[in-house]
Steps between C-alpha positions, in 0.01 A plus 500: 500500500778416744619150543397502869143602420478232221621237756243618751224439250639159411520417874145617550373276221708197597413518874138591412485182291645297787245652741215420256625135477538485885152641548343244253678213681386630840135532377503149366654372825215671691255309286369801304588748235498822696626798296590664824813292550609544144466877491658550844805286428538637141493863617739425792730319269490780246572768772784287644655450157471878429694576823759230528587426143785755477648334816490170325651620172646846467650528853680162485614576146657835608657344803648218292622745235677718754664189657610379158646840419703489828642159426835483303453356157747225581282381793187528295650288229635223732167508688306442189730216391464348845122527482496327166723225618289443813174487296654252252595272792152542653334418167704177483375407840139600430399167332622263779360734762162510331467121541496531877157449670264793522533771617884461495509436128340845444684699765858370483570594123407873602717488810789347294476782251506758770784338696729426210430841340590672828811283544611569150473872535670507840787272389574697183478842671712408806767324291483749209866616532635147507294398204579819309876458564484136388308588192728794411811282551356232279411756228852654529666160475284404201570824329871472571503142382324585174728802454806285571476328168807636334573712814839567655596465862746772607780404739641731760836534320342611173293768680805633682703497184265760347546435133161327490345849518689620185437176317133488571451865410626424146208261448708186450328325799129457417440244770344579834770524767402340828663590832410254776445633857803299634724676245362839612558397860860410423546839333362673813723298726813596293389864509478485883843346540754643735765467227502820296589328175215246532267776616576708193446196267169423663378862468616509140289189436191660655547811295529293181187307583314822569609635162387180323152526660461862401605437139185463290690306232588225749275230653611423850290316761571429870368144556412325826573160347729295724638159529436317835771305668797699352665778684792597278411776245683359200351150552150659531552689181602191303216293649247778420625527148452128453157516649362785276696443262700814439856606420739646757703815439812516702869610505589240766735234348404237760124553455554491131655155512250357753207621302635354174561160672139494602370586153400858572576754228742768618536855347838626600563877448871446493462255204275761334765774563769279359288435194443865414821648635757635255776249462845615640781360291853424625734784404243777553582789739265620772507718810401367836528598863685255727293479817628188674766229495440168323537144613837447346816672602530851362162497322268802516127492430279756341146505358341644196180700513295187430662306785747300298797401702847598355797325648825689431841345553732701719210735574505469877746793546267723299185462722297815487640611162363492145711295263509433130519117463528267215261202484675170486225249561117494538325239708117459477311308769142471616601711801609782259792606284853542621768698312877434564732782408848642532621855553533658162830658597653176616382314191655769283825472692499130459441537120795740475725270704416211274571705186835611641584143594415382151702773332806431720474124424 
């Protein structure tokens, strides 16, 4: 038995019963109990129910189902929420409206349910994108805030430096690393700079960040959290770190000091590198390329593979050459390690001169 045939039978019975009741009422109104009215109205009602019942049940159901299938799930969800909110408001108004004089006390609660239900659906569906974005932003902020317990905010300088990629790959950083949107925007601004040096540094930072995100062993999140009323990136970073709270990872000496003064914990990769770097002792020999002149007269400057600056006395005239130098002094700072050295040949010549002078004396 099909559902449509079953509904036709139900409609015939229901409408037949209604016709029977209407015929009895009509017969009593006429002052008699004529079976003619009862039979005519009962048969008419049954026939009408048999014919129109599918149009009152199956057809509206199929139409409603097709419309629901066409609706996006997001609209259906927000429409249902709006209907529920509207009906809740109408139910709160039902009691005071029912106290109105008849017939208003009976009609107005139904009208209120229809009006507020309709308004709830229309409001939620028409403003669905705004509501969804606000809800998503709130969830993202809550998730980022909960994840920020013990998290680390990455500064632009530490991303450009690149060593964070190698350090995090070793598993020493178990915290979630957060990159605020304003830090990412600064990286993009540097990468679009007309200065080739700044542009290369910015692109390097974006590549490092891309590698961090693709590394399954590293937890990196881009967060939309911001601090209103502050435009400078470093100040925003410190204020956001205080708000969460979270630590700041940076190589910027000035940001390091400002954050510490405001009670924000700072993780400085230069300090980490100094802590794990093999100590260079005075008197050791090393080979370094002199690439530029130093601040003092005659000085030449070179760099080791890890970026350590080597200041060589009388090295200016050897710019572009690889020299064997003798370490004379090592200076460690928060900004990094500096090595002062002399040319090994010159130091040997000085030693020989001192020995000749002592023997002649």
